[in-house]
SEGUVEX-845375 format. One record per residue (C-alpha): residue number from 1; residue in three letters; x, y, z negated. Coordinates in steps of 0.1 Angstrom, whole numbers, plus 2048, in hexadecimal, padded with zeros to 3 digits. Layout:
% residues N
NUM;ALA;X;Y;Z
...
% end
This chain:
% residues 90
1;MET;785;DA6;748
2;SER;760;DA3;742
3;ILE;75C;DCA;743
4;LEU;771;DCA;764
5;LEU;75A;DB0;773
6;GLN;73C;DC3;769
7;CYS;748;DE3;776
8;ARG;74F;DD2;797
9;ARG;72A;DC9;79B
10;VAL;71D;DED;790
11;PHE;734;E03;7A4
12;PRO;735;DF9;7C9
13;HIS;74E;E13;7D5
14;PRO;76A;E03;7EB
15;TRP;787;E16;7DA
16;PHE;77A;E0D;7B7
17;ARG;776;DE7;7C3
18;LYS;79B;DE8;7CD
19;VAL;7A7;DF7;7AC
20;ASN;790;DE0;799
21;THR;79C;DC2;7AC
22;GLY;7C0;DCB;7A4
23;LEU;7B9;DD1;77F
24;ILE;7A6;DAF;77D
25;VAL;7C5;D9C;78F
26;PHE;7DC;DB0;776
27;VAL;7C9;DA8;757
28;PHE;7C7;D82;760
29;ILE;7EB;D7E;767
30;PHE;7F2;D93;747
31;PHE;7DB;D7D;733
32;VAL;7ED;D5D;73F
33;TRP;80E;D6D;736
34;THR;805;D79;715
35;SER;7F5;D58;70C
36;CYS;815;D45;714
37;ASN;829;D5F;703
38;THR;814;D5A;6E3
39;ILE;815;D35;6E4
40;PHE;83A;D32;6EB
41;ALA;845;D51;6D6
42;CYS;85B;D38;6C3
43;LEU;86E;D1A;6CE
44;PRO;866;D01;6C5
45;VAL;842;D0A;6C0
46;HIS;841;CFB;69C
47;TYR;85D;D13;691
48;PHE;844;D2F;68F
49;TRP;836;D20;66D
50;ASN;854;D0D;662
51;ARG;86C;D2C;662
52;THR;859;D38;644
53;VAL;853;D15;633
54;ASP;877;D06;63A
55;PRO;897;D1E;63B
56;ASN;8A9;D04;64A
57;ALA;892;D00;66A
58;LYS;8A2;D01;68B
59;GLY;895;D18;6A6
60;LYS;88F;D3B;6B2
61;CYS;874;D54;6B8
62;LEU;872;D71;6D1
63;ALA;87B;D94;6C2
64;GLN;85E;DA8;6B2
65;GLU;865;DC5;6CA
66;ALA;85D;DAF;6E8
67;ILE;83D;DA7;6D8
68;TRP;835;DCB;6D2
69;CYS;83A;DD4;6F6
70;VAL;821;DBA;700
71;ARG;80A;DC8;6E8
72;VAL;80F;DEB;6FA
73;LEU;809;DDD;71B
74;GLU;7E7;DD0;70F
75;VAL;7DD;DF2;705
76;LEU;7E8;E02;725
77;THR;7D4;DE8;738
78;MET;7B4;DEF;724
79;SER;7BA;E15;72A
80;ALA;7BE;E0F;74E
81;SER;79E;DFD;750
82;LEU;78B;E16;73F
83;THR;79B;E33;751
84;ALA;78E;E22;772
85;VAL;76B;E1F;765
86;VAL;76B;E43;757
87;VAL;777;E50;779
88;GLN;75C;E3D;78C
89;VAL;740;E48;775
90;GLN;748;E6D;77C
% end
């Protein structure tokens, strides 16, 4: 997010500002979503720790595949941000 905000100040071209604004909005929404996803990966939340300590604990967690998909989206977001900057510099 900080890189996108800095690039917004440095590169004044209108098309870049539109792309940059879109990426800022997407990154913010994605941040909120992944934060909630991380906090509430297991319900109830304390099950995250209790499942390894107490085999009789009741609860459930998200599948690991879903968590990996979120990580792939994070990498794609960073790649899109860097690609926008490289295109602007050329």
